[in-house]
N, C-alpha and C positions, 0 to 999 in steps of 0.2 A: 388288522381289521380297520375299515374306514369309519368315519364319523357316523354315517347313515346307518351302518349295520350295528354300531354300538348303541345308537338311540333305539333301534328296533329291538335289540336284545333287552335293553332297559325296560321297554314297554311290556315285553313278555314276562320279565321277572316281576313286574309290579302286579301281575295277575295271579301270582302264587298265593296260596292260602297262607295267612299269617298277618302280621302287623308291621308296618314300616314307619320309621320316624326319620324325617329328613335331617341331615346333619346341621342345616342352618339353624335349627331350633337350639342347638348347643353353642353356635359360634357367632350369630348375628346379634348386635347390640339391641336391635328393635324388639326382639323377644324378651331380653332381660328387662328392658324398660317397661314392657307391657306386664311382665310378671310383678314388678314392684307396684304397679298401679292396680291391677285387677286381682292379683293373688295375695300378696303380702299386705297391701292396703285395702284389699277387697273382702269378699265374702268367704273368709277362712279364719280358722283359729290357729295361732302359732304358739308353740311351746316357748316359754321364756324362763322358767325356773322351777326348782323344787322348793316347796315351803321350808324344807329342812335347811336350805341354803340361807334363809333369812329368819331364823328362829326367834329372835328377840326384837323388841321395839327399837326402832332406829337402824336396824340392819337394812342394807341395800345391796343390790347387784346391778351392775351395768351390763347390758347385753344388746341384742338387736332383734328387730322384726324385719326380716328381709335385709335391706341395706340401711334401715332406719335405726339410729341409736335410741334405746329406751332404758328406763330405770325401773327396777322392781323394788318396792319398799315394803317394810312392815311398820305401820303407823302405831302411835301410842296406844290405840284401842285394840291392837292386834290384827286389824284388817290389812289385807294385801292390796297394793295399788301398782299400776303400771302407767307410766307417763313418758311422753317423748322427751328425750335428753337434749333439749334445745331451749335456751332461754327465750322468754317472751319478749325480751328487750331488743337485742340485736342478733339473736340466733346462735350465740356461742353454745358449745357443749357445756352443760352444767356439771355433770359428774364425770370426773376424769380417772377415777380408780375403778378397778374391776369389782371390788367388794369393800365393805367397811361398815361402820356404825356411826351415825351422826344425829344430832337433834334436829337439824334442818339441812336443806340443800342450798348451796350458795354458788352463784356464778362468779368465777374469778375475774371476769372482764370488768364488770361494774358493780359487783357484789349484790346484785338482786338476790333476795333470799326467798325460799319456798319451804312450806312445811312438808311433811312426809306424805301428804295426799296431793301435793302439787299446787297448793294454793299459794299465791304471792303474799308474803308477810312482811317484806321489807324492801324499801327503795332508798338508797343513800341520797341525801340532799333533795328529797322529794319536795320539801317546802322551800328549797333554795338556801342561800346563805346571806344573812342580814337583809332579808326581803328581796334579794335579787336572784333571778333565775328560778329553777325548780320546775316541777310538772304543772301543767295547766290545772285550774280548779276542777275541770270536768274529769280528770284522771280517776278512774275507778279501779282500785286494786283487784276487785273480784273478777274483772274481765281480762286479767293479764296473768293468769296462772299457766302452768305447763299443760300441754295438750294431753288429755286423759284418754286412755284406751279402756274398752270394756274388758273386764277380768272375770274369769271363772276358774275355780279349782276343782279337781277331781282326785280324791285320795291323796292330797298333798302335791299334786302336779298342777302347775300354774300355766294357764293359757290366756292369751290376750288377742284382741282384734280391734282394728280401727273401724269396723263395720257396725252400723246400728241395725242392719238387715239380716245378717247371717243368723241361722237358727241357734238355739241354745246349745251349749257345748255337748251335752250327752246325746242330743239328737244328731248333731254333726258327726260325732264319733260312731254312733250306732252301737247296738247292744253287744255285738261280738267284741268290738274294740274296748268298750267300757269294762267288760268282764275280764279281758286280758290285762288291762291296767290294774283292776282290783286284785287279780291273782298275785301280781308282783308286790303291790303296795297294800299288803294285807295287814300290816301293823307299822308302827312308827319306824322310821329309818334314820340312819346316821350317815352323813356325807363323809366319804373317805378322801376325796380330792379330785382335782381336775387334770386332764391332759388336753393339749390343744395341738391341732395339726392343720397346717396351711397347705392347701392343695392347688396346684396350677391346672385347673380344669373347670368344666361347668358343673354346677351343683347337681343338675338333674342326672348326670352320669352316676353320681353316688346314690341318688334316690333310686335309680334302676338297680344298682348293686345290692342294696339292702332288701330288695324285693325278689332277688334272683337266687333260688336254691340250686340252680343248674351249675353255677360256677364254683360253689363252695368246696366241693370235694375234688375239683380239678385244678383250681388256682392255689389252694392252701394245702401245702404238703403236710403241715403239722396236723390239721384237721383230720385228713384221711388216714395218715399213717398211724396216728395214735388213737383213732376211733372216736374222737369227739363228734365228728359229723361225717357221714358218708351218704351219698345219694341213694344207696341201697337200704338205708335204715327205714324203719317205720316212721312215717311223718307225713307232712302235708303243707299245703299253701292255701290259706283261707283268706277271703276278702271281706272287708267290712265297710260300712258307710255307703253313701250314695255312689253308684257307679263303680264300687270296689276301690275307692280312693285310698283306703287303708288296707294293710295286709298283715297277716301273721304267719310266719314260717316256723315250723316246729319239727323236732325230731327226737328220737329216743335212742341213746347210745346202747341201751340194754339189748337192742335188737341186732347188734353187730354179729356177723358170722365171719370170723377172720379167714377161714379156709375158702368159703364161697367168695368173699370180697377180693381175695387175692386173684381169683379167676376173673371177676368182673372188672377189676382195675389193672389187669396185667399189662395193659398198654399205656397206662396213665403214669406220667412222671411224678404225680403227687402222692402215690402210694408206694412207699419203699419200706418193706418189712425188715430190712437190714438195719434201720435206724433204731437206736436205743437211747433212753433218757439217762443221763448221768445221775439225775435226782428224780426218781419216780414219784416222790412225794408231791411234785408239782401238780399231778393229776389225782392225788389222793384226796378227793373231796368228800362231801357228805350229803345225803339226800335231805332236802328241806321243803319239798312240796308234796302234796297228797297224790299228785298224778305222776306218771312215768316220764314226763317231758324233761329232757336234760338240756335242750337248746330251744330258745324262743327268740325270734327277732320280730318285733312289732314295729312296723313303719307307719307313722301317722302323718297324713298329708297336711301341710307340705314339708315340715322341717324337723320332725322328731323321730328318733329311733330309740326304742326301749328294748334292752337285751337281757336275757338270762343265758349265759353260756357256762355250763357246769355251775360253780358257785360264784361266778362273777355277775354282778348286777350293775347296770349303768344306763344312763340316758345319753344319747348323742344328739347334739343340736347342730343343725346345718345353718351356717351364717353366710349369706351371699354378699359378695363384695363387687363382683362384675361378672360379665359373661364368661370370663376365663380364670376366675379365682374365687375360692371360698374357703372358709375355715370350719373345721369339725371340732366341736368342743365335747369331750367325753367327761361326764361326771359320774364317778364310781361311788357306790354306796353299799352299806350293809344294813342290818336291822339293829335297832337300838338295844335289843336284848341279846345280841350275839354273845356267846361265851368266848373265852380266850382261844379255844381251839378253832372256832369258826372265824374269829378275827385273823388268826394266823393263816388259815386256809385262804381267806379272801385276799390277804396281802400277797401271798405267794401266787395265787392264780391271776392277780392283776397283771402279771407279766404276759398273760395270754392276749390281752387286748390293748388298744391304744395305738398311737403312731408307730411304735416299734414292737407291737404285740406279736407273739409267736403265731397267732392265727388271724391277724388283721393288718399286718404291715403291707401286705401285697395289694390291698384294695385301693389305697391312694395312688400307688404306682399304676394300677390298671386304669384308673380314671385318667391319669396324665398320658398314658399310652394311647388311649382312644382319642382324647382331645387333640393331642398333637398330630394325630394321623388324619383327622377329618377336617381340620381347620380351613382348608382351601377347596373343599368339595361339598359346598352347601346344598347343591341340588341332588346329590346322591343320598342314600338312606340306609339305615340299619335294617336288619331283618329279624323280627321277633316271632318265632314260630314254634318253639319247643312246647309241647303239650297241646298244640292246636292253635296257638296264636290268638286266644280269646280270653277275656277277663272273666274267669270262672274258677271256682274252688277245685282243688286237686288233692286227693288223698294219697299223694306220692310226691316225690321231690325232683321229678324230671319235668319241670314246667317253667314257663315264663309268663303265666297268666296274670300274676300280680303286677308285673311291669306294664302289661296292657291296661290294667285297671288304673294305674297311675296316669298313663297317657290319656285315657278317656276322660278322667277328671280334669287333667291339665287343659285339654282342648275346650272342655265345657266352661271351665272357670275363666279362661282367657277369651272366650268367644271365638275360637278358631273353628274352621271347618275340618272335615275328615282329612284333608290334604295339608293341614297346618298353614293355611293361608291367612294373612292378616286382614285381608279385605281392602276396601278403598277408603275407609274412614280416616 
């Protein structure tokens, strides 16, 4: 096929019903830079912590909003604060540990000290030594604190933003997303631990993955074979917030029909009824919600995933480092009133998720497979058409509508046109 005919074919394909995302959005630095400016430093709320991670006065957590290092603290009065992890003096990172407890924050470079709300409280040699040197008389401590972010919490989940214009958190999330968060955080929780996964790929490929019920019973053998999730289950994909920027995927394992599913998945390598568990207690969980939902994946734009898979509960934070690398931080938790049996169940089922989890280890690999294959084909595009290729609710699990909702919100937030052009500015 010659070049002209290839171009003609591409034009025909672009008229197909569905949604297309050019690969350059994943691979070109200019999109990553625009995301940091207009998305992570712009009009959006980013997840930064669970309040249960900083339960006591003096507790802190170092994390990121996009590429920007921030510190989450619990002050002496119990209030939660988020500030940029950058000294007001010469720009050094102030907090170098992931977690801890401290009476104040101190920069190692020149020992400028800040309280737990980010106010500057100490400058060595501020008055000089023996009347020589020191800061000028006009130096005002109150003007040199750490950069503060707006903070709002919802049922113990902490969000932060650099924007003074973005709507209040609950309005940003929308009623459906607020209710989904309330369902999981219905009582005090206890953090069980973190897992961290470094992925060589673009973060938006993972944002697509978490909004994609289509892949889950095709990529994940454990999911389909042992019935935790199958596309044939009763379930759906529901959108939330403006333009469907957030999504909730849910399913009910009680709706499995093994004999019918064997026929439905007969050509799928991910359903092998010959496999058996050496330890069936791995999946011997316990019902703990009033509804029949056994799997829920809530994706909150831009960087949070909240999950319930059987009896595993976790938040996943997406940390963006560059256009071709990001980190996924899983924080697993249970409820503070869990009895010993439930604690044991959660510990055992923790093997299902995380970087090496029996039902999630393939996702990071899938991201890298895509990123490595598209890196030199910026003008070509993916095709998102399952379920109609539109951002709309679906009362079934054979859809990609939530992915389209993500891209609609992404274009709007970054000020891109329908063809994902940056414009001439």
